[in-house]
N, C-alpha and C positions, 0 to 999 in steps of 0.2 A: 624516658628516654626521648618519649616522643617528644617533649617541647622543644628537645636543641635541632635548633635550625645550624647547620656546619654552614661557614660561605661559601664551601662550594663539595658538591659530592661529587665523590670520586668509586670507581667500584675498587673495593676492598679485596674481593676476593681474585679478582686477577691481577697474577705475578707480574713483574715487565724482564726484561733484557736491557742492559744499558753497555754501550759498549765503549771502549779506553780510548781516548784520541782519534773517534770516528764520528763526529759532532754531524753530519749528516745524518748518520741512521739513527740517531738521537731525535725525537719527537715527544716530545712532554710540556708538560705548562712553564709557561715563564717564570722568573723569580722575582716581577714586581707584584705586589700588595696592596690594596687599598681597602680600607676599612670604614670607608664614609658612609654616611646615611643614604644619601644623592648618589650616583654616577647621570650622565649625561641623557641616557636614556629611559632612567626608572623616575626621574626625577617627576615630568608632570603626572604621572597616574601616580607616582607613589604619594606625591605633595597633595593633590587633589582630593586625595584617597581620607588624607589624613583631616583635610580643611572638609570635607565635607561629610564627615564622622563626628563633627560636631555637631547638633543638630539647630543650633541659633543658624549657621551658614546655610544644612540644610532647607530650612524655610525658608529663608530667606530669597532661597532658589524658587522654590516652592512658587511663593508670592511673585516674583519674576519674572516667571512661567507665566501666569496667571492676571497682569498685568500687559500681558501681551492680545488675550484677548480682549476686541475689537469691543466698544461701550462698556464696558465692565469694569475700567479702576476708573474711583471719584479721583485719584490723585494722581494720575497720568503715567505713560509708559515706563518710564526713566528714573524715575524717584526711588528706586529700592534698587537697581540690576546696578547705576552709578559709583551706589557706597561701596554694594559689595565688591564688585572691580577692583575699590579703591581697599578695601581691606583685602582680599587675596591676593592683589600685588604686593605692599606692605610687609602681609604675613612672610611672602613669596622669597624676596628680599632678606628680610631677617635670616629664613632656612638658611640660604644659600651662605649671605658670608658665615653664619658661625660654621657649618657645613664644610666649606671653602678654608675656613680657619683651624680648623681640625683636620682638615686635607693636609694643611703645608705642616703643623708640629706632628701628624702623624706619620706622613709618609716622606720626611725631608730626606729628598732621596741623596742616595749615592749611589755613585754612580757601577764601580767597583762590583756592589753587589746585586744590581741589578741587570749587569749581563752575564752571571753568571745563570749555567744551562747543566739538566741534567749531562755526565758522564766528564764534564770539567772535573780538571783538579787543579785544589785551590790552594794558598797558601795563606795562613792564617798566627799571628805573633802575637805575641802575651799582653794581654787585655783585651783582645780585640773578641767582638761576639762574634759566631757562627752563622753565616748569611743565609744558609742552608743549611740539610742534611745532608753528612760527611760519611765516608771508610777514612775513619785513619790509615794511610802508608807510613806514614816513618815520623820521628819527630826526634827533638836535639835530644830528650834526656834519656839515661841510660835507658837498655831495653825496650827503647821507644815506646818509652810510657806518657804519657801527658795527664795535664791536674786539667778540669774544665767544674767553671761555676754553676750548682744548676740551679738556685736560687731564683732566676724566673721560671724556671720549669715546678721544682716542687718544692722553695720554698725553705732548703737546706742549706746549713750554713758551710756542713764541711764541704770539701771540693771531694772528686770523684776521680776514679783513674780509670784510663782508659790507656789500650795497649794495641798497638799494630800486631800485623800478622808477621811470622818470621821470615814471611818470606816477601813480604814487601819493605821491611825493618832496612836496607842497605839501601831504598831507592832515592838517592835525596839529592843528587848532582841534576842541573838542567837536562841534560842530554839523555839520561836515564828515564824522568821523569817523562821528556817527549820521546822513548820511542816503548813505553809501556805498551800494551799490547793485548789483548782481549776480550773478557767481556765480565759482567756481575748477575746473576740472575739473582732478582728476591721478589720480598711479598711485593703485594703490593700497596699503598700507602693506608694509612691507620693508624687511630690515635693512643695507640698505646705506647708510652712513653721507654722502658722496660722489653720491652721484644723488639724483635730483629731476626727475621730468618734469611739468610742470605748463602751464594756461593759463588768465591772467584777462583774465576779460569782463566789464568795465565798461559800464553803461547808456550809449549814447550815445556809444560808444568803440569803436576798434576792437581786435579781441583780440592781447594781449600772451604772448610764453610767458616762463615761471616755471622759472629756474632752481636748483641747488644754493647758487650763491651768492645767494639769496635766503630762502633756509631759515635759520631761528636753530631749532636742535635742544633737543631737551627733556632737562635738564644740563648743559649750557653756562652759563658765564656771562658778564654781559655786563661790562665792564671800560670805560673810560677812556669814556664814552656819558650824557652825565644821563641822558637817554633815549629808547624805541623806543616804537613798535607793527607790529603784528601783526595778521596773521589769523588762527587757530587750525586746524592742516588735520587733525594727529594728537592722541588723545589718549589716556590711560590704557594699559594693554598695545599700543595700539596706533603708539606711536609707535617711532619708528628705536630708542632706547636701549631699551626693553624687548624690540623686539623678536630684541634681541642677546642680553637673559637668557635662564638655562633656570632652569627648574624646581628648587628648593632639593631635594639628593638627600636619601634616607635614607640617610645615611654607620653605618656599620658595622666595628670597628675589625676589624684579623688575628689578636688575640688573640683576640677573640668568635669568629670562624668556625676558629681550631683546639679553641676549645673545642667549641664545637658539634661540631666531628670526633671530640673526644675522648668525648663524653657517646655518641656512634655506639655509639664502641668499647667502652664500660661497658655499652650497650644491650647489643652482643652475648653482652660476659660475664653477666649479665643472665640472658640467652638461654638459656646455655651452662649458669649453675649454677641453672636453674629445669630445664631438660631433664636433669641428673644427677640432682637431684633426682628429676624421673617416673621418671626409670632406678630409680632407689634403689626408691624407693617398690614400684614393680612387682614388683621383686625381694623388697623383705621382703616385702611381702602374698604372694607366690607361696611363698613360704620358710617367714614363718610366721603367714598370716595365719586360720587357722584358731583358733589358741591366741591369736588376737590378738582375743577378743570386747570388751573395755573400750574398744577404740577406736571402735568404732563404724560401720565402713565395714559396707555391706549387697553391694557387687558390685564387680567391680574390671573391670569390662567395658572395651570401647573407649573409651564416652563419658567414665569416670570419667579417663583419664588427661589427655585437653585442659582436665576439673573442674580435674584437678591444675597442668595446664601453667596455667590462669590463676592458679593459687588463691598458687604458689611466687614468680609475676613479682609479682605484688599484695604477697606476703612481702621479697620481696629488691628492691623498685623505689625504696627509700633506698639502695640501692648509687649513685645516684644523685643525689646533694646537693640537695634542692630550696632550704635556704639559699645556696647557691653565687652565686644570682641579687640577694637582696635585700643579701646581703653585699657582693658588688660595686659596688653601688649607693652603697651607706653607706662605702665604701672610694672609692672614686670621687668622692665628692661631695666629702669631706675634701680627698682631694686638690687637686682644683675650687679649695679656699679657700685653700690651701695657696699656689698659682699668686698668686690673689687677690690675698693679703695679702704677697707679696715686698715686700720694701723695694727690694733692688737690680732691679727692674723698676717702679718708682718713677720719672716723670720729673715730676720736683717742676717743673719753671719749667711745666708745665702742670695739675701737679697733678691727672697722672693714674695711676692703676696699670695695671697687666695684669689680663684680664680672663679667664675661661675661660665660652666661651657654653653651653660641651655640656660634660658629665664625660666621656661615653660613648667619648672618643675620644685621651683620656691618654695611655694605653700605648701609644698610634700615634706619640706625639711621639719616643716612646727609640728607633723603628725606621724614622727617615727615611732616605731615601738620596739620593732626587733634590730639587733645593728649584728653586724657579721663582718669579724674583723679577720685579718691576716694577723701573725706575730712578728716572723722576723722583717724589720726595716717599719713596721708601721707600726707597733708599741714598742723595740727597741732600736738601739741605733744599730744592729747591725753590728756592733764591736763587741767583741770579747777583754775583761781588763778584769789581770789580779788584783781582786780588793783585800782578803784579807785572808787571813791563816791562824790555826794555833800549832804550837810547836811546842813538847814537852811541857804542856796542861797551862801554857800560860797566851794567852789572844793577844794578837797584832793586830794593827788598822782599826782597831775598836776605837781608838781615842778622837777625840774633833781633834784635826788637822787642817791647816789651809787648802780650799777646792781647788784644785787644776781640771784644765778645761779637760782633760782625759777620764780624773777620777780615780786615778790608778795608787796601788798598793801606798802608804807613804806615813810610815812612824821608824823617827829616828831610833825608838828604843829595841827595836829587832839588834841593829846593827852595833849599839851599845851592849847590851850584852852580850852580843860576841865577841865585841874588839878586849871586853873589859871581863875576860876568861870568870864570866856568869857557872853558876853547875849546869845549863844548860848550854853551855858552850860547843860541846861536842854533839851533842842532839841540833842545835841549829846549822852545824856544818855536814852533818849527813845528808839533812832536810833539803837544803840546798844543793847539794849534789846529786838529791834522787831528782830535780825536777830540773835540771840541769842534761841528766842520763836516761830517764828515761822516758823516751820517746820517739819520734820515730820525725823529728824535726830536719829539717836540715840546711844548715846556714849557708849566707854567699857571701863574700866582701866585695864591695864596693870601694876599694882605696880603705880608709880606716873604719867606714863605714860596717854593719856587719847587717845585713835581712836573713829573714829564716822562711821560709817555705813547708807548709804542712796545711795538710789537708783537716788537720783538727784543730779548728778556732781556738778551741781551747787548749788543746796543748802548748801551741804557741803563745799565749797569756802565760801557762807558767813558766816557758823559757824566757818570756821576757823576762816576767815578773822575777828570778833570777839573775838574771843580768843583770836591772837597776840594784839589785840588793850586791854587786861587787862578784857574781858568778857566773862566768861570762862563758857560753859554749860556741867554741870557734870552730870547729873542725870533726869532719864525720869521713871517716875510710872505709871500707869496707866489715872491716871488724874492732872499727875505735873510733872512740870522741874524745876531744880533748878537749878541758874547760879554764881557763884563765881565771884563778881564784889566789885570793890574798898574796900578788904578784907572783906565782909561780904558774906551772902546768903543769895540770894533774891531767894523762891517759887512762881510759876506762878501754880493756878490751871488752867485747860485745862479743859472748859467748854462743847466746841466745834472744830471738824472741819471742814473749809469749802473750799471741795475739788477743787484740781488745772483739770481744763479741759483746752483744747485748745477754747472751744465756752467761757469759760469765763476769758482765760487769767490770771488768778489769782489764789492766794488761801489768804483765812482768819485764824483768830484761833480767838474766844471766847476765853477771859483769866479773873480770879478774878487777881488783883495784888498783888503786898505781903501789901500793904495799905489798901487791899480790895476794890477797885475801880472798875466796867465793865469795862473794853479797848476790842476792836477790832482793831487787830494789823491784816495789808493787804501789801500783795507786788504784783506786779503784772506787765502789759504792761502799758506804759504811756499815751496808748489811752483809755485804759478803766481805768485806776485811775483821768484820769483829766477831765471827763464827770460823775464822781463820786463825785470830791470834794466839799466843800462848798465853800459859796459864802465869810466866814471870813478865809479862808487858806492863808496863807503868801509864800514867796520866788515861786509863781506859775511862774513866766516869768526867774526869772534866771537860775531855777531848768531846764526848758524848754531849757534855752541856752544853760544850761552844760548837759542835753539829747542828743543835735544835734554834741557837742561837739563830745562828746562819740559816737555815731554812725557813726561819719564819720573817727574814729578812728576799726571801726570797732567789739566795745567792745558790749559784751549782758549785756543790761541795764534791771533794775526791776524798778518802783518807790516806795516808800515804803512811805505807810501814813498810822494814824490812825484814831479811833472818840470813844470816852469815853459813853459809854451807861450806864443810870438810870436802875433800878432795876422792873419797868416797861416793859419799853418798851425790855427789855430780857426775862422777862417771855410773852409779848404778843406772841412775835416772835417764843420764846422754842413750846410754844403751836403750832400755826402754825406746825413747825417745824417736831413736833413726830407726828400732823396729813398727813404730806407726806410722812413721813417713814412709812407708812401701804398702798400706793398708789401702785396699781397692773399696771396700765397701764399709761405708759410715767412717771414711779417714777425720771429717770435722770432729763430729762427737768420742772417737777414740782420741785426737788429741788434745781436745777437753778432759776428759777423763784422764788423760799423764798429765795434760800442768796440775790439776789439779793435787797429784801425789807428789810433789816437791812448792806447791806455795800452801802451807802450813806453819803453824809454831811462830806465826810472825812478831813483831819488837812493834809497836805501835811510836811511828815519832809525831802525827800529830796532822792534819788536814788544812786544807786549802780551800777557798770562797772565792769563786769566781764571778763576775756581774758580767749579763749581758745586760749591757747596760739598756735602761727604760731612757724613751726621750722622756724631756723635760715636764713635769707634772702631769704624767698620764695617769699610776694613784688615783690624783685630786678628780681629773677628770673622768675617773670610769666612775668614781665614787657619786657625781654631781648627778651622772648620766641615769645611773639606777635608784637615784632617788626623784631621778624624772619620772621612773616608769620606764625606763626604757631598758631591753634584755639585751645581753649581748653574750653572743657566740662566739669560741676561739674557734675560728678555721685554718689550718697548717698543713703545713706539707713535713712538719719537721717529725723528730720522735718525743714518744708519749713523756718521756719523762723531762725532753725543754720545756713542750709546752705545758706542762701539770708545775714546773718552777716558776716561768714568766707572769702564769694565771695569779702565784701569788705573790710573785713579784708585786705587781698590777692593785693587786688589792681584789680581781675579781674571783678568787678563792681566799676563804680565811680558814683559821687552824682549826676551826671547830665544826668545821661543815662535812658534811660526810657527805661520800661521792658514789656515784652506782657506776663501775666500770664494767662495760659489754668486751668480751673477744671471745670471736668463737669462728669458727674454720669452716662452718657450714650454714648453708640457710636452714634446719632446722632448731640448731644449735642456736642459732639466733633468736627466732622465732621463741623457742622455750625460754631461753634468759629474760628477753623482752616478757613475755606474758608475764614471768613469776612475779617482776617488779611493779607490771601493771598493777598486780595481784596486790602484791605487798603494800602496795601505797592505799589499797584501799578507795575510801571517800576520800581522799585526798590527791587522788588522780584527777588530771586538768587545774586543780590550782598551783601557784606562784608558792611552791616550796624551799626551803634554803636547802637545797641540796645540788649536786655537780655530777651531771653524766660526763663520763669519760668515755669516747669509741675510738678505734681505728679505721682504718680504711680500708682493709680488706672486712672487716663485722661491717663496716656502712653498706660493705655493696650487697650484702645480703640486707642488710637492714630495708635497703630501698624497696626490695623487690614487692609488687605490688598486694601481695598477700601480706607483707609486717610491715609498710613503711606507714599504715595507720595507728597502728597501734604505739610503733614506734616514735611519732610524732606524739602522741598522747603521751606519752614518756616523757619525752624531752620538751613539752611546752610544761610538763608539772615540775623543772627545776630550775632553780636561779639562774644556773650557769651552765653552757654546753661546751666543752673541748674534743673537738674533730681534730686528730691527727693523722700523720699520711694520708693527707690525701689528693689525690689526683685536684687537678685541673676541674676537669669536667665535675667530677665531686662536688667540687667546691658548688660550682655553679648549680648542679643537683641540689643540696641542699637548702640553698637560698630559695630554688625553685616550689622544692615542698611545701617552704612556711607559707612562702609566694599565696601559691595555687590553694590551698585549705586555712588558712586563717585568715581574717578579714581586719589585717593591718600592714599599715606600711612598713616595708623591708629597707635597709640601707644595706649594703656592702662597701667596706674601706680595705685597699689595699695597697703593694706601692712598685708591687710586680709583675710580670707579664702573668703570673697561674693564677692572678687576684684577677685579671680582665673579662675569664668567664662570668664569676660572683658579679662584678661589680653592671655589665652589663643585662643580668638576669633579677636583678634588684630592684624597684623601686625607683629608688634614688643609689647612684654609684660618687662615689669619694672615692678619688686617687693622690694616692703622698708623694710627694716631689720627692723620691730619696736616691738612694746608693744604687739600685736595681735597675736605673734607667727610666724610660716616660714612656712606657707602654701603657703603664696602668693610668697613669695621668692622660694621656692622649685619650684613653675612650672611657674617659669617665663625665660626671654631669658638672659635676666641684672637683675641682681640685684648691687643695693644702700645703702647707710645707709640713708639717706636726699635727700627731693627734692630738696634741691638746688645744689644737684651733677649731677642733671636731665640735668641742664646747659653748663654742660662741656661735658656732655656722648652728646649731642645732636652736639652743636657748636662749636665743635672740634674735639672730637672723629667719630662723625661722619660725619661730611664735609669730615675730612681730610677721610675716612675709603672709603668714596666715591669714592675723585678723585682719592686714589691708586687704588683703585680696578678697575674704569674704564678706568683709563689709564693705567693699567697694563695688558688687557683686549683688548684695541682698540691694546698695542703696540705689542702684540702676533697675533695679526692677518695681522698686518699690513708687521711683518717682515718672515710668514708665505709666505704672498701674494707676496712677494717682490723673494723669492726663487722660489716659485713654476711657475708663470709665465714663470720667464726666463727658467724654463724647457718646456714650448709653444717656447716662441723665438728656446730655441734651436730644436723644435723638427720642426722648417722650415727650418731649412738646415741640416737635418739628413733622408730628406725623411717620417717623419714621422713614423716610424721607432719602439718606443716604447723606446727608447736607452738612456739612463739619462747624464746627464751631469755631476754632482760630482757623486764622488766616494761612493757606499752605506755607509760606518759606516758614512764617514762623515755626509750623512745626518743625519744619527740614528743620529748625537752626536752635530749636530746644533741648535736644541731645547734644552737638555738634557745638556751641559757643555759651547758650545761656545759664547750663548745668555743668559743664565740662570739668571746668578748672572747681569745683569744688569737690566732684569725682576725681578727680588725677590729685586736687592735694589730700583726700582721703588716703586714697591707694597710695603714695607715697610716706606724709608723715603721722600717721594715723600709731599710737602707741598705745599697746595694753598697758601697761606700767615701764618704768626706765630698765635702762640695760643692767644698771646696778640692782636694781631690787628679783631684775627675772634670774642673775647669776647667784645670788643668796639664797633665794627661795627657789631650786627647781622644779619642785612641788607645780607652779607655774604651768609648767609646762605640757601635764596633763588637760589642761581648760584643751588648748588647739590641735589635742591628740587624739582627744575621743572623741574629737569630730559635732561635741552638740551646742556647738555654736551655729552650724551650719546645715542644715539637712532638710528634707520637706516637711517638719514640723515649722520648724522657723520662718521658712515661707512661706508659709501659709498662717504666721502670727502676722506678716510682713503685709500680706496682701489684705487679710481683713483690717489691719490697720491704714493702708490705702485706699481698702474702698469706706469706709469712715471718711477719710481724710477729705477722698471725691463728695462723697453726699455731703458735707458741710460746705465744700468750694463752689461749687454751682448753685445749691437753694440757696444759702445762707444771700449770696448775696443777689441772687435772681428776686429774693422775697424782697429785701434792702430796696432794689430799684424795681419794683414793678411794673411803676408808672412812670419811670425813667427809658434811658437811652440804652437801646440793648447790646451798644457798639461799646458802653462801658462795661454791661454786664457781662462781656468776654473777655475784657479787659483787665476785670477786678479778680475774674477767676482765672485765668492767666496769671498776672502778677501775683497773685496768692497763691498757689502752686507753683509757682519757682521761688517763693518768700518758703513756705512752708518743707519744699522738698530741701536746700538749702540749710533751711534749720535743723532738722532731723539729727544731723550729726552735729550741732549748732555747737556745744562747748569743745569737740576735737578738733576744729579748723581753726585756720589763725582767722584773722579778722576782714584784710586782704580777699581773701575767697570769695567770702561771704559779703561782702559790702561792695566786691571788687562787682561781680558777679550781677548783682541787683543797679546798680549803676549802669553798665554796661545796657542791660533791656532798659532804664529808661532813656539812654542814649539813642541805641538804636529805631525804639518805639518814635519819638521823636524825628529824628532822622527823617523813616521809614515813612512815617505819615505822608511826607510831601515832594515824595518820588515820584506821582503822579503828578499832571502829562509829561513834563522832562522825561521822567524813564516808563516806558507802556508794561509797570509792573505792579499788580494789586489796586485796582482805582476805587476797592471796596476801603482800602486802609485812606482815603484823601479827607484832612481836616478831622482824623480824631484828635490825634494831640492836642491840639486847643479844646477841643470838646473837655478830655479827660482830665487832664492836668487842671482844665479849669472847675470841675467838678469838686465840691467835697466831700460828696456820696464816697466817690473814689477814695480817696485820702481813709476816710472813717474806714470805709472795709478794707485800702490794704493794711492794716494796721490794726482792725479787729478779726477779721478771718483765720490768720494764723494764728492770733492768741487761743483764737477757743479753738481749733482744733491742734495746739499742743496740750492743753489740760491735761486731753484723754491724759497723757503719756506721762504726766505728772503726777496726773493721780493715781496711773496703774504703778510709778516707782518707787512712790511714797510707802505704797500698800506693800512689797516684797520684804514677807517679816524676815526669812533665811538669807543670811549675807553669801556668799561663796567668799575662797581664798583670795580671789583677785579683788573686789570689792575690799577686801580686811588691807589688800598692800597699799591699794590706793590709798585708803582715808590714811593710811599709817604715812605713804609717802607725804599725801597733802600736808598732815599733823605735823611731820617729822617726827614721830613719836620713836617707843621703846621697837628693838628691834623685832620679829616675830618669832615664837618657839613652834616650830613645826614637825618636831620628832615625834609626837605623841599623837596630833590628829593627823596629820597628814600620811600616813605609814602605807607601805600599800602591801606590804606584806600579809598572808591573808594569820592572824591570831591562831589558827589552828593549827597553823604549820608550825609548827612553835617543835625544838629543838627535846621535847621530850617523849611527842607523840610520831618523832622521825625515831628514834632510839627502839621503836617497838617493832620495826622492821625486819627484813631475816638480814643475814650472815652475807645477802650480795650488794649492803649497804653498808660499806668497810668505810673507818674514817680515816681522813689523810695521812698517810704517814708523814712526821715530824722530817724526816729524811730527806736533801732534797739534791738529791744524784744527780747528773746530767755530766755526761761524758759522749763528745761529737767525734767519731772517728768511724772509717773507713771500714764497712765490713762485707765479707766475702768478693773481696775484687778480685779483677782477672789477674795480679798479682799480688804475693801475701805481703804481708808490713815489713818481714825480715827479710826475703829476697830485697825488697824495695829501701830498705836502707843500707844491704850488700851491695845497691849497684851505685852507688856514692863514692867519692874520692876526694871529698873538696879543698885537699891537700897541694893535687895538682892543678896547672894551670886550664881556666876552662877553652878548651879547643871542642870544636867540631867534629865529634868523636860518632862513631858507627853503633852500630846494634850489636856487631862481633866483636869488637874490639871491647865496649864496655863490658859485655861479657863475659869474655876472656878475661880481664884483667880481674873483674867477680870471682871467677875460678881459683885463678892461678893465685891469685896474689895471697 
């Protein structure tokens, strides 16, 4: 918990008093929220901290200070200060623009929401998001209930029911609201979504307690409810949603951190060079000092030594390239544009392109090892559709049919069997009646159109599926439902509703059919239905086979069954039921036992298969990411059964994969389970095994305890897939932070809802999906995409390319500067270590800015390790950038040694060639050869325009610059050099000979390389257009030791994944029971504005 930094801290222990309709007595925070990285006051200190945490900027600030010391700098006072200021200004403008765009997107102001204060009475209508945390006063629904979608907070797809207090349910008119007088005493702001403690004091009435069932939280969406009134209790940063938020972090890429270390290495090299030069100067002065009167040094005492140290540090300071940071800013910005312009990541349906909201993390996309994904709306479309079914042993919806946009059930064979007197006709009829009757859905008519309100998306999908097949649920009264089918109306009396719960895994209704028969309809998980089947039930084996087939496809299945009851059986059970309803202690358990007594001897009708439709190409994308050695963790607030089903659908889990399930209610039990599983794994602990780990939020709370989290992390890292269910937004962020803090790997979090913001901001890279749950995730992300499948190209192509481009650009900048300034060291050996510079001052200044800038930028923009087709065809190539082997301290030392050798050749070969020639020609050959070698270092990767264009720029500049003096009073020593140098045959001989000699060693080194990497094999294949490469065996990442045979030796805690794919999303333990809820509706009456009392009276006396 220590890592989390709330946006604004609040005193969570202090209770608050809120006065109704007395705004002057309520003094709390405003409702405006800004999650931008910078504010007006924090920009300068925070930005400067960010910039000077970069080693290069800190170093050049140090050099700038040294240059202000009189008579120390051989290069002037402002030659470093001016470029540094330009770099800071350019970077500052970029940061301001990026943050301002984020600010506009995040805080697109809603004037009404901004004006909300604690104690205000607000009204929200259907479809609106709540602007603050409010206590429900009244609603348009019967019994003062309302539905809210909480997917922004917990990721769950089912709607939640909230109910106002009886004392306030009748307050609905403006006059009543304005005359409301009293106060609310409640707990202080905190991050607990499911807790609220408060008391309502209305003048003239007794105090009433307020709990979480009366509270609507900021970020939830009002659904299936015309309107509600509520009293605001928390606003702005004090809302529970914002208490779960974390401050936007200052993210830096690993490449940038490695670059900082490399800059420190170069700084040490600079100190060594300065020290060598000082020792050389002392030796020279001691040996030849008396005869070197022309140098002008008066003494050589100890203070002169330190003077020389500072002088040589300033002389060699450009060994660290000051242009590197500006070059990287340019390169990364253009890379971000490539991401934004990529048509392959353009979602045409919504006309949404991918968007790089920051360019500083581009190369981080190429190193991702752990991917943390939300489920609802990220992997799925958050749309439930009735896909398939099996009735009387015959499967429907399994045959190829035209693909519709909604991918709903479509099989004409079912209706043909029903209409043509097939032997299974009666089974089909009863099956469809059950789907139309056994639910808690409420129909709403708008003219001839019927829409359905449902807290469970699964139930809505089944009712809509039955409607499509001709069994239309048209009306509900407190004690009946009406179905239109076969041109007739059928009315079923609803006698009892046997509620769904996670323990029961089923729901039932007892009805009286239109023919007067008492019948119990039931739908539920196969495990609970099959154990209650009658011996006379038919199609048991066939249906089980079909259920296994549905489960393999990742569909959410429910078994459908019924039993006819006699009047005597029902009356005996009803007496027991009425008695249990009055029990005070353990009423829920007593009711479940009562339900069990009548839910038996079922006759099986069949089963349904609902698809929580995956987004396009999700299974293929996950398969390729797994091949790229990216481990995927599914973090969701949804139920375990739902998460497991989706994991099967998207191929994250396979049918043969064993799984470890952690469910415990205490710290001791959690620790024991984790330790036992770690012990069972034995030598396999810490290796990637073909295992799945499943844990819920309650257990995770204990698993993240400081005594247990290390063992839990070791266990989780030993599994190929990890599923964390029932998580709060804060727990999602804690999981990401656990891996980020303890594993040396890059993490990426992807989600589409506000409940994903915490983990998106915590991960090294955050990706938001523009989905159905608003833009909170997108606006708090580093990169935004429209579909999960776009992540494949974002990582495998843009990520890999950006990593190769940025790292090569950095190494090339280091190389060319080391080459140039070690030449200055060689020159010191022949100038008596006097601090004299070999190259003209402005030529040195323009070396990085002009003469070698074009190849550097071209490399950073257009370099490709291989084509995008190969990167997508062979995801294993991603591991080259993922491991970071091409950019580390070892690689830097290799480049420095290479630059050292090249500088030796570049200085001493022209010097010996022209030993008796013109010294100006020596200087120019060195400089020109240095440019040539620098640019030819990546010759094959560059366009000819960049290389030959830079050479031409130098020759033109050199010619023109030689004629500046005396017309322009700059560099008199350059006067006439062009006529001498360009006419000298030795210059042209050196111009071509010196670079060739330098490059011979590189060619020899590469030709002697024995082993070939996968990248080299693919490059050769691309160049020769040969056959495709088979990577299935050689580049397998799962440890061979972790075979299924070895895993089967584990203890019983490793249980195989069940074939059953049960999932039923329904409200549990709500403030109002499901039976009370359905009995409060009468859709046959005209829709009027009804009060709680009238609705309640109608439900009692009708």
